[in-house]
C-alpha positions as CSV (number, residue, x, y, z in Angstrom):
1,X,120.1,-38.9,-386.8
2,X,116.4,-38.0,-386.9
3,X,115.1,-35.9,-389.8
4,X,113.9,-32.4,-388.9
5,X,110.2,-32.0,-389.2
6,X,109.2,-29.6,-392.0
7,X,105.4,-29.5,-391.6
8,X,102.9,-29.6,-388.8
9,X,102.9,-28.0,-385.4
10,X,106.3,-29.3,-384.5
11,X,108.2,-27.0,-386.8
12,X,107.4,-24.0,-384.6
13,X,110.4,-24.5,-382.2
14,X,111.1,-20.8,-381.3
15,X,109.2,-17.9,-379.7
16,X,109.3,-14.4,-381.0
17,X,108.0,-11.0,-380.0
18,X,106.7,-8.7,-382.7
19,X,107.5,-5.0,-382.2
20,X,105.8,-1.9,-383.7
21,X,107.2,1.6,-383.7
22,X,105.3,4.1,-381.6
23,X,104.1,7.3,-383.2
24,X,104.5,10.4,-381.0
25,X,102.7,13.6,-381.8
26,X,104.2,16.8,-380.3
27,X,102.5,20.2,-379.5
28,X,102.7,21.3,-383.1
29,X,100.9,18.2,-384.4
30,X,104.1,16.8,-385.9
31,X,104.5,13.0,-385.8
32,X,107.7,11.3,-384.8
33,X,108.7,7.6,-384.6
34,X,109.6,6.7,-381.1
35,X,110.7,3.5,-379.4
36,X,109.6,0.1,-380.4
37,X,106.6,-1.3,-378.5
38,X,105.8,-5.0,-378.1
39,X,102.5,-5.9,-379.9
40,X,102.6,-9.7,-379.6
41,X,104.9,-11.8,-377.5
42,X,105.5,-15.5,-377.3
43,X,104.4,-16.1,-380.9
44,X,105.4,-19.6,-382.1
45,X,107.8,-19.4,-385.0
46,X,110.3,-21.3,-387.1
47,X,113.5,-19.7,-388.2
48,X,114.9,-20.8,-391.6
49,X,118.4,-20.0,-393.0
50,X,118.1,-18.2,-396.3
51,X,121.5,-19.3,-397.7
52,X,120.4,-22.7,-399.0
53,X,121.9,-22.2,-402.5
54,X,124.9,-23.9,-403.9
55,X,126.8,-20.8,-404.7
56,X,130.5,-20.7,-405.3
57,X,131.2,-17.7,-403.0
58,X,131.4,-19.3,-399.6
59,X,132.1,-16.0,-397.8
60,X,129.0,-14.4,-399.3
61,X,126.9,-17.4,-398.2
62,X,128.3,-17.2,-394.6
63,X,127.5,-13.5,-394.4
64,X,124.1,-14.0,-395.8
65,X,123.3,-16.8,-393.3
66,X,124.3,-14.5,-390.4
67,X,122.4,-11.5,-391.6
68,X,119.2,-12.8,-393.2
69,X,116.6,-15.2,-391.8
70,X,113.0,-16.1,-392.8
71,X,110.6,-16.6,-389.9
72,X,107.5,-18.6,-390.4
73,X,104.7,-18.2,-387.9
74,X,101.2,-19.6,-387.7
75,X,98.5,-17.8,-389.7
76,X,96.7,-15.1,-387.6
77,X,93.6,-13.4,-389.0
78,X,93.9,-9.6,-388.9
79,X,97.7,-9.6,-388.3
80,X,98.9,-6.6,-390.3
81,X,102.7,-6.5,-390.0
82,X,104.4,-3.6,-391.7
83,X,108.0,-3.4,-393.0
84,X,108.7,-0.8,-390.3
85,X,108.1,-3.3,-387.6
86,X,110.7,-5.6,-386.0
87,X,111.0,-9.1,-384.5
88,X,112.8,-10.1,-381.4
89,X,113.9,-13.7,-381.2
90,X,113.2,-14.7,-377.6
91,X,115.6,-17.7,-377.8
92,X,118.7,-15.6,-378.4
93,X,117.5,-12.0,-377.8
94,X,118.5,-10.8,-381.2
95,X,116.4,-8.1,-383.0
96,X,115.6,-8.3,-386.7
97,X,114.0,-5.8,-388.9
98,X,111.3,-6.9,-391.4
99,X,112.6,-6.2,-394.9
100,X,109.7,-7.4,-397.1
101,X,105.9,-7.5,-396.9
102,X,104.6,-10.5,-395.1
103,X,103.4,-13.3,-397.4
104,X,100.9,-16.1,-396.8
105,X,102.2,-19.6,-397.0
106,X,99.8,-22.1,-398.5
107,X,96.1,-21.6,-397.7
108,X,96.3,-20.0,-394.3
109,X,99.0,-22.5,-393.2
110,X,101.3,-19.7,-392.0
111,X,102.9,-16.4,-392.6
112,X,106.5,-15.9,-394.0
113,X,108.4,-12.9,-392.6
114,X,111.7,-12.0,-394.2
115,X,114.1,-10.3,-391.8
116,X,117.6,-8.9,-391.5
117,X,119.7,-8.9,-388.3
118,X,120.3,-5.4,-386.9
119,X,121.3,-5.7,-383.3
């Protein structure tokens, strides 16, 4: 069996859409959060399972692997993703909310986005 590639352009085997909440202002100048709007689509990504620990509690590991994923995307200059944004995995159609600030991997090698499954 071939070993899975962990570096280089071949690791980005998925496509995602990055969604941002729309801000709606009413007649009284009050702001409300509306529906999610696609900001970027077709972004090359790699999804990593976060339950790679050797814990004793198997049920906890299974639940964590279903709910939490780390997405790694190529580095983009000026991409300012907030924790109120969401990601839609175009491979399976699932939507994940971003649960932590986006962090840079290496020196502009990529961006790490920590997510939780919501839909």
